[in-house]
C-alpha positions, 0 to 999 in steps of 0.5 A: 734580399729583404726579409718577408713581412708576415700577414697583417691580419690577426690583425693580421696574413702571388703577384702572378696569381690570375683571376681565373685561378681565384677561389672566391668564397660563396655567400652562405650567411649574409653579414649584418650589423655587428659590434663585438669586443675583442682582446689581444693576449699572449699565450700566457693569457696576458692582455696586451691590447683591447678594442672592438670589431664593428660591421655596418652594411649598406645594401650589398656593401659591408664595412668592417673595422678592427681596432686594437689599443695597446697598453703601451699606446700602440695602435693596430687598425684594419678597415675593410669594405667588401661586397656580398652579392653571391660571393664575397669580394674585397673592395678597399682595405686600409691597415695601420700599425704604429707604436712601440709594439711594432718593429715597423710603423706602417700604413697600407691601403689598396683599392681592388677596382683600380689595383692601386696599392700605397704603403707608407713606412719607416725604414731601419734608419727611421726615414719615412718611405712611400711606395705607390704601385698598381697591380693586377689584384686577384678577386679572392683577396682576403685582407681584413675579412678572414673572420668574415670568410671562415664561417662560409668556408667549406670545412670539407675541402681545402680553400685557397685565398690570397692576401696582399703583404708588404716586403716592403714592396707589395706582394700577394701570397696564398693562404691554404686553409684546412679544417682540423678535428673539431675543438670543444669549448664551453660557455657558462658551463654549456658545452659546444663545438668549434671548427678549427682551421689552420691557415698556411702561408704560401709565399710562392716562387723563388722567394718562397723556396729561399724562405724555407731554406733560411727559416723565414717561412711565416708560421701557420695561423690558427682560427676557431669558428663556432660550429652549427647553423649560425657559425661565428668567429671565436678566436685566432692565433698568429703573429701580427708582424715580422718575427713577432710572437704568437698572439691570440685575438679573441672575442671578449665579454663585458665586465661590470663593476661590483656595486653594493646591494640596494637597501 
């Protein structure tokens, strides 16, 4: 049995799941234009990659893209298109990971309207492989839009969403999202509160039971969202690839070069 590849979300995160059981997230905060800067660090605060997160709306459709450029030349990129008419619905998704930071070079894309899924990857011998499949994708698919959905998730109840992963064949897993005790942080000396979410990955079926026995169960992902009337994503901690280390993706502030004072 091939090992399960973990979530690709902060970048990255049940083929038998039915549409009737989908737990879609209702729109409480409409998404607009965003251009934020992000950094990827290890747990010792060493910067591994930097990039940006952009979001552009067009009517009820929104395109969001995460770009991470690693110091060793690797690239991690997610592009998601979703609608926000009453509920958030993922429409298309593409994820690219390439370079020495990743064990597997891979491009994954999907279209929820047709169910078409394409996975291009290199196997352990370095040979290029392509998988093209057509699945019945659930309406609560969250690939690439977890930072968008979390601010609208009800922290008082457990939320279950779905995510497509490659094993290397496409497979849908469940995300169990639960809010923990609020966390404190500060900005410029001003204190604030954040909602701390833990996202457990439920592989499901026989594969999930085997994964727990052999220790292949993916570790949980942690995420923090600024609390209040205008919640916003702050950071996320979890692996980007199979058996990968825990990395931290967080919003960054620009730094300016020091200049001599004018006479």
